[in-house]
C-alpha positions in Angstrom: 98.4 87.9 98.3 97.2 84.9 96.3 99.4 82.1 95.1 98.5 83.1 91.6 99.9 86.6 92.1 103.1 85.2 93.5 103.4 82.8 90.5 102.8 85.8 88.2 105.6 87.7 90.0 108.0 84.8 89.7 107.2 84.4 86.0 107.8 88.1 85.5 111.1 88.0 87.4 112.2 85.0 85.3 111.1 86.8 82.1 113.0 90.0 82.9 116.2 88.0 83.3 115.6 86.0 80.1 114.6 88.9 77.8 117.2 91.6 78.6 120.5 91.3 76.8 123.7 91.5 78.8 124.2 91.1 82.5 123.6 94.8 83.6 120.3 95.3 81.7 119.1 91.9 83.0 119.9 92.8 86.6 118.3 96.2 86.2 115.1 94.7 84.7 115.0 92.0 87.4 115.6 94.5 90.2 112.7 96.6 88.8 110.4 93.6 88.8 111.5 92.6 92.3 110.9 96.0 93.8 107.6 96.8 92.0 106.2 93.4 92.8 107.2 93.4 96.5 106.0 97.0 96.9 102.6 95.9 95.4 102.4 92.7 97.6 103.2 94.7 100.7 100.6 97.4 99.8 103.1 100.2 100.1 102.9 103.5 98.3 106.4 105.0 98.5 107.1 108.5 97.3 109.5 107.1 94.7 110.6 103.6 93.6 113.0 102.4 96.3 116.1 100.4 95.7 116.1 96.7 96.4 117.9 97.3 99.7 115.4 99.9 100.8 112.4 97.7 99.7 113.8 94.8 101.8 114.1 97.1 104.8 110.5 98.3 104.3 109.3 94.7 104.0 110.8 93.7 107.3 108.6 96.3 109.0 105.2 95.5 107.3 102.7 94.1 109.9 100.7 92.0 107.3 102.2 88.5 107.7 100.7 87.2 104.5 102.2 90.1 102.4 105.6 89.8 104.1 105.6 86.0 103.4 104.9 86.5 99.7 107.6 89.2 99.4 110.0 86.9 101.3 109.4 84.1 98.9 110.0 86.4 96.0 113.3 87.6 97.6 114.3 83.9 98.2 113.9 83.3 94.5 115.8 86.5 93.7 118.7 85.2 95.7 119.2 82.4 93.2 120.4 85.1 90.7 123.8 86.2 91.9 124.1 90.0 92.2 120.4 90.7 92.1 120.1 91.3 95.8 122.8 93.6 97.1 125.4 91.9 99.3 125.0 94.7 101.8 121.4 93.7 102.4 122.0 90.2 103.6 121.3 91.1 107.2 117.9 92.6 106.2 117.2 89.6 104.0 117.8 87.2 106.8 115.6 89.3 109.1 112.8 89.3 106.5 113.0 85.6 105.7 113.4 84.6 109.3 110.4 86.6 110.4 108.1 85.6 107.4 109.1 82.0 106.7 110.1 80.6 110.1 108.3 77.3 109.7 109.8 76.6 106.3 113.3 77.6 107.6 112.9 75.2 110.5 112.1 72.4 108.1 115.0 73.2 105.9 117.6 73.0 108.6 118.3 76.8 108.5 121.1 77.8 110.9 119.3 80.4 113.0 122.3 80.7 115.3 124.9 80.5 112.5 126.9 83.2 110.8 125.4 85.5 108.2 127.5 83.6 105.6 126.1 80.2 106.7 122.5 81.6 106.6 123.0 83.1 103.1 124.4 79.9 101.8 121.2 78.1 102.8 119.0 81.0 101.5 120.7 81.0 98.1 119.6 77.3 97.6 116.2 77.6 99.3 114.4 78.6 96.1 114.6 75.0 94.9 112.5 73.7 97.8 110.6 76.7 99.2 107.3 75.7 97.7 107.5 72.2 99.2 108.7 73.5 102.6 105.7 76.0 102.8 103.1 73.2 102.4 101.4 72.1 105.6 102.9 69.1 107.3 101.0 65.8 106.6 100.3 63.4 109.5 102.9 60.8 109.7 100.9 58.1 111.5 99.8 55.2 109.4 96.1 54.8 108.8 95.9 51.5 110.8 96.8 53.4 114.0 93.4 55.1 113.8 91.7 51.7 114.1 93.5 51.0 117.4 91.6 53.9 119.0 88.2 53.1 117.4 85.7 51.2 119.5 
């Protein structure tokens, strides 16, 4: 899954919410985008279009780490829209995100041993920093230290 495809999916999700009139049509449109995009990212071919909850359960089991990571990022962004991800799926959401985005969660101060409620509070805000948290860490040593070891 390329970064461009993820960006496309995020734009499509935002567009679905912006275009539809009224809360219910917006949520239906956004759920449809979320499910279709994650299913495509994961390379799944389900018999029918699963619900958001079923799609999240399927995503947890997918062995392709890159595909699971892309879907988890999309789900993190979806959590920013209250009601888009069913409340009954928070355990599966935590399992998906913890398995796919462990390094980013460690950097964010995610409460791995905390309650589901504490975890969800962090995940609902994570969309704002997830891109930054997923970047590789930069060396923190100043350049002049390298000179100490030369020669």
